[in-house]
LOGU-973135 format. One record per atom (N, C-alpha, C, O): residue number from 0; residue in one letter; x, y, z. Coordinates in nm, 2 decimals, m for minus. Layout:
// LOGU-973135
GUDREN   pos   code        X        Y        Z
GUDREN   NUM      a        X        Y        Z
...
END
This chain:
// LOGU-973135
GUDREN   pos   code        X        Y        Z
GUDREN     0      m    m1.59     3.05    m1.73
GUDREN     0      m    m1.62     2.98    m1.85
GUDREN     0      m    m1.59     2.83    m1.84
GUDREN     0      m    m1.65     2.75    m1.92
GUDREN     1      h    m1.50     2.79    m1.75
GUDREN     1      h    m1.48     2.65    m1.74
GUDREN     1      h    m1.60     2.57    m1.69
GUDREN     1      h    m1.62     2.46    m1.73
GUDREN     2      e    m1.68     2.64    m1.60
GUDREN     2      e    m1.80     2.58    m1.55
GUDREN     2      e    m1.90     2.56    m1.67
GUDREN     2      e    m1.97     2.45    m1.68
GUDREN     3      a    m1.91     2.66    m1.76
GUDREN     3      a    m2.00     2.65    m1.87
GUDREN     3      a    m1.96     2.53    m1.97
GUDREN     3      a    m2.04     2.46    m2.02
GUDREN     4      a    m1.83     2.52    m1.98
GUDREN     4      a    m1.77     2.41    m2.07
GUDREN     4      a    m1.81     2.28    m2.01
GUDREN     4      a    m1.85     2.19    m2.08
GUDREN     5      a    m1.79     2.26    m1.88
GUDREN     5      a    m1.82     2.14    m1.81
GUDREN     5      a    m1.97     2.11    m1.82
GUDREN     5      a    m2.01     1.99    m1.84
GUDREN     6      r    m2.05     2.21    m1.80
GUDREN     6      r    m2.20     2.20    m1.80
GUDREN     6      r    m2.25     2.15    m1.94
GUDREN     6      r    m2.34     2.07    m1.94
GUDREN     7      t    m2.19     2.19    m2.05
GUDREN     7      t    m2.24     2.16    m2.18
GUDREN     7      t    m2.16     2.04    m2.24
GUDREN     7      t    m2.20     1.99    m2.34
GUDREN     8      g    m2.04     2.01    m2.19
GUDREN     8      g    m1.96     1.90    m2.24
GUDREN     8      g    m1.88     1.95    m2.37
GUDREN     8      g    m1.84     1.86    m2.45
GUDREN     9      v    m1.86     2.08    m2.38
GUDREN     9      v    m1.78     2.13    m2.49
GUDREN     9      v    m1.66     2.20    m2.43
GUDREN     9      v    m1.65     2.22    m2.31
GUDREN    10      s    m1.56     2.23    m2.51
GUDREN    10      s    m1.44     2.29    m2.47
GUDREN    10      s    m1.46     2.44    m2.45
GUDREN    10      s    m1.55     2.50    m2.51
GUDREN    11      v    m1.37     2.50    m2.37
GUDREN    11      v    m1.37     2.65    m2.36
GUDREN    11      v    m1.34     2.71    m2.49
GUDREN    11      v    m1.40     2.81    m2.53
GUDREN    12      r    m1.26     2.65    m2.57
GUDREN    12      r    m1.23     2.70    m2.71
GUDREN    12      r    m1.35     2.70    m2.79
GUDREN    12      r    m1.37     2.80    m2.87
GUDREN    13      t    m1.44     2.60    m2.78
GUDREN    13      t    m1.56     2.60    m2.86
GUDREN    13      t    m1.65     2.71    m2.81
GUDREN    13      t    m1.72     2.78    m2.89
GUDREN    14      l    m1.66     2.73    m2.68
GUDREN    14      l    m1.74     2.84    m2.63
GUDREN    14      l    m1.69     2.98    m2.68
GUDREN    14      l    m1.77     3.06    m2.72
GUDREN    15      r    m1.56     2.99    m2.68
GUDREN    15      r    m1.50     3.12    m2.74
GUDREN    15      r    m1.54     3.14    m2.88
GUDREN    15      r    m1.56     3.25    m2.93
GUDREN    16      r    m1.53     3.03    m2.96
GUDREN    16      r    m1.57     3.04    m3.10
GUDREN    16      r    m1.72     3.08    m3.12
GUDREN    16      r    m1.75     3.16    m3.20
GUDREN    17      r    m1.81     3.02    m3.03
GUDREN    17      r    m1.95     3.06    m3.04
GUDREN    17      r    m1.97     3.21    m3.00
GUDREN    17      r    m2.05     3.27    m3.06
GUDREN    18      i    m1.89     3.26    m2.91
GUDREN    18      i    m1.90     3.40    m2.87
GUDREN    18      i    m1.85     3.48    m2.99
GUDREN    18      i    m1.92     3.58    m3.02
GUDREN    19      a    m1.74     3.45    m3.05
GUDREN    19      a    m1.69     3.52    m3.16
GUDREN    19      a    m1.79     3.52    m3.28
GUDREN    19      a    m1.80     3.62    m3.35
GUDREN    20      a    m1.86     3.41    m3.30
GUDREN    20      a    m1.96     3.40    m3.41
GUDREN    20      a    m2.09     3.47    m3.38
GUDREN    20      a    m2.18     3.48    m3.47
GUDREN    21      g    m2.11     3.52    m3.26
GUDREN    21      g    m2.23     3.58    m3.22
GUDREN    21      g    m2.34     3.48    m3.18
GUDREN    21      g    m2.46     3.52    m3.17
GUDREN    22      q    m2.31     3.36    m3.16
GUDREN    22      q    m2.40     3.26    m3.12
GUDREN    22      q    m2.42     3.25    m2.97
GUDREN    22      q    m2.52     3.18    m2.92
GUDREN    23      l    m2.34     3.31    m2.89
GUDREN    23      l    m2.34     3.31    m2.75
GUDREN    23      l    m2.31     3.44    m2.69
GUDREN    23      l    m2.20     3.50    m2.73
GUDREN    24      r    m2.39     3.50    m2.61
GUDREN    24      r    m2.37     3.63    m2.55
GUDREN    24      r    m2.27     3.62    m2.43
GUDREN    24      r    m2.29     3.53    m2.35
GUDREN    25      a    m2.17     3.70    m2.42
GUDREN    25      a    m2.08     3.70    m2.31
GUDREN    25      a    m2.07     3.84    m2.26
GUDREN    25      a    m2.10     3.94    m2.32
GUDREN    26      y    m2.03     3.85    m2.13
GUDREN    26      y    m2.02     3.98    m2.06
GUDREN    26      y    m1.88     3.99    m2.00
GUDREN    26      y    m1.83     3.89    m1.94
GUDREN    27      r    m1.81     4.10    m2.02
GUDREN    27      r    m1.68     4.13    m1.96
GUDREN    27      r    m1.70     4.18    m1.82
GUDREN    27      r    m1.78     4.27    m1.79
GUDREN    28      s    m1.62     4.13    m1.73
GUDREN    28      s    m1.61     4.18    m1.59
GUDREN    28      s    m1.47     4.20    m1.56
GUDREN    28      s    m1.41     4.13    m1.48
GUDREN    29      g    m1.41     4.30    m1.62
GUDREN    29      g    m1.27     4.33    m1.61
GUDREN    29      g    m1.20     4.30    m1.74
GUDREN    29      g    m1.26     4.24    m1.83
GUDREN    30      p    m1.07     4.32    m1.74
GUDREN    30      p    m1.00     4.30    m1.87
GUDREN    30      p    m0.98     4.15    m1.91
GUDREN    30      p    m0.97     4.12    m2.02
GUDREN    31      r    m0.99     4.06    m1.81
GUDREN    31      r    m0.96     3.92    m1.84
GUDREN    31      r    m1.07     3.83    m1.80
GUDREN    31      r    m1.07     3.71    m1.83
GUDREN    32      i    m1.18     3.88    m1.74
GUDREN    32      i    m1.29     3.79    m1.69
GUDREN    32      i    m1.41     3.80    m1.79
GUDREN    32      i    m1.46     3.91    m1.82
GUDREN    33      i    m1.45     3.68    m1.83
GUDREN    33      i    m1.57     3.67    m1.92
GUDREN    33      i    m1.67     3.59    m1.85
GUDREN    33      i    m1.65     3.48    m1.79
GUDREN    34      r    m1.79     3.65    m1.84
GUDREN    34      r    m1.90     3.58    m1.77
GUDREN    34      r    m2.01     3.54    m1.88
GUDREN    34      r    m2.03     3.61    m1.98
GUDREN    35      l    m2.07     3.43    m1.85
GUDREN    35      l    m2.18     3.38    m1.94
GUDREN    35      l    m2.30     3.36    m1.86
GUDREN    35      l    m2.30     3.32    m1.74
GUDREN    36      d    m2.42     3.39    m1.91
GUDREN    36      d    m2.55     3.36    m1.85
GUDREN    36      d    m2.58     3.21    m1.87
GUDREN    36      d    m2.58     3.16    m1.98
GUDREN    37      p    m2.61     3.14    m1.76
GUDREN    37      p    m2.64     3.00    m1.77
GUDREN    37      p    m2.75     2.97    m1.87
GUDREN    37      p    m2.75     2.87    m1.93
GUDREN    38      k    m2.85     3.06    m1.87
GUDREN    38      k    m2.96     3.04    m1.97
GUDREN    38      k    m2.92     3.04    m2.11
GUDREN    38      k    m2.96     2.97    m2.19
GUDREN    39      d    m2.82     3.13    m2.14
GUDREN    39      d    m2.77     3.14    m2.28
GUDREN    39      d    m2.69     3.02    m2.31
GUDREN    39      d    m2.69     2.97    m2.42
GUDREN    40      v    m2.61     2.97    m2.21
GUDREN    40      v    m2.53     2.84    m2.23
GUDREN    40      v    m2.63     2.73    m2.25
GUDREN    40      v    m2.60     2.65    m2.34
GUDREN    41      d    m2.73     2.72    m2.18
GUDREN    41      d    m2.83     2.61    m2.19
GUDREN    41      d    m2.90     2.62    m2.33
GUDREN    41      d    m2.94     2.52    m2.39
GUDREN    42      g    m2.91     2.74    m2.38
GUDREN    42      g    m2.97     2.76    m2.51
GUDREN    42      g    m2.89     2.70    m2.63
GUDREN    42      g    m2.94     2.68    m2.74
GUDREN    43      l    m2.76     2.67    m2.60
GUDREN    43      l    m2.68     2.61    m2.70
GUDREN    43      l    m2.72     2.46    m2.73
GUDREN    43      l    m2.70     2.40    m2.83
GUDREN    44      l    m2.78     2.40    m2.62
GUDREN    44      l    m2.82     2.26    m2.63
GUDREN    44      l    m2.97     2.25    m2.68
GUDREN    44      l    m3.06     2.30    m2.62
GUDREN    45      v    m2.98     2.20    m2.80
GUDREN    45      v    m3.11     2.19    m2.86
GUDREN    45      v    m3.14     2.04    m2.89
GUDREN    45      v    m3.05     1.96    m2.92
GUDREN    46      p    m3.27     2.00    m2.87
GUDREN    46      p    m3.30     1.86    m2.89
GUDREN    46      p    m3.28     1.82    m3.03
GUDREN    46      p    m3.30     1.89    m3.13
GUDREN    47      m    m3.24     1.69    m3.05
GUDREN    47      m    m3.22     1.64    m3.19
GUDREN    47      m    m3.34     1.57    m3.23
GUDREN    47      m    m3.42     1.51    m3.15
GUDREN    48      v    m3.37     1.58    m3.36
GUDREN    48      v    m3.48     1.50    m3.42
GUDREN    48      v    m3.41     1.37    m3.46
GUDREN    48      v    m3.31     1.37    m3.53
GUDREN    49      t    m3.47     1.26    m3.42
GUDREN    49      t    m3.42     1.13    m3.46
GUDREN    49      t    m3.52     1.05    m3.54
GUDREN    49      t    m3.64     1.08    m3.53
GUDREN    50      v    m3.48     0.95    m3.61
GUDREN    50      v    m3.56     0.86    m3.68
GUDREN    50      v    m3.58     0.73    m3.60
GUDREN    50      v    m3.48     0.67    m3.57
GUDREN    51      t    m3.70     0.69    m3.58
GUDREN    51      t    m3.72     0.57    m3.51
GUDREN    51      t    m3.70     0.45    m3.60
GUDREN    51      t    m3.69     0.47    m3.72
GUDREN    52      t    m3.70     0.33    m3.55
GUDREN    52      t    m3.68     0.22    m3.63
GUDREN    52      t    m3.80     0.19    m3.73
GUDREN    52      t    m3.78     0.13    m3.83
GUDREN    53      a    m3.91     0.25    m3.70
GUDREN    53      a    m4.03     0.24    m3.78
GUDREN    53      a    m4.02     0.34    m3.90
GUDREN    53      a    m4.11     0.33    m3.99
GUDREN    54      g    m3.92     0.43    m3.90
GUDREN    54      g    m3.91     0.52    m4.01
GUDREN    54      g    m3.99     0.65    m3.98
GUDREN    54      g    m3.99     0.74    m4.07
GUDREN    55      h    m4.05     0.67    m3.87
GUDREN    55      h    m4.12     0.79    m3.84
GUDREN    55      h    m4.03     0.88    m3.76
GUDREN    55      h    m3.94     0.84    m3.69
GUDREN    56      f    m4.05     1.01    m3.77
GUDREN    56      f    m3.97     1.11    m3.70
GUDREN    56      f    m4.02     1.12    m3.56
GUDREN    56      f    m4.14     1.12    m3.53
GUDREN    57      a    m3.93     1.12    m3.46
GUDREN    57      a    m3.97     1.13    m3.32
GUDREN    57      a    m3.88     1.24    m3.26
GUDREN    57      a    m3.76     1.24    m3.29
GUDREN    58      r    m3.94     1.31    m3.18
GUDREN    58      r    m3.87     1.42    m3.11
GUDREN    58      r    m3.84     1.37    m2.96
GUDREN    58      r    m3.93     1.34    m2.89
GUDREN    59      r    m3.71     1.37    m2.92
GUDREN    59      r    m3.68     1.33    m2.79
GUDREN    59      r    m3.65     1.45    m2.70
GUDREN    59      r    m3.62     1.43    m2.58
END
């Protein structure tokens, strides 16, 4: 889970909260080991819609 936290720039605690909220799927591999699918972790990162200086919406 530490690798997933580093990959996304969020804390392990945040990942655990996302798992508890049902926003991130996790897999148990023993009583203490939690595994995450990198695709699911990447799915947490969504592009932001920003407003350009001209006042038009642009997607980055």
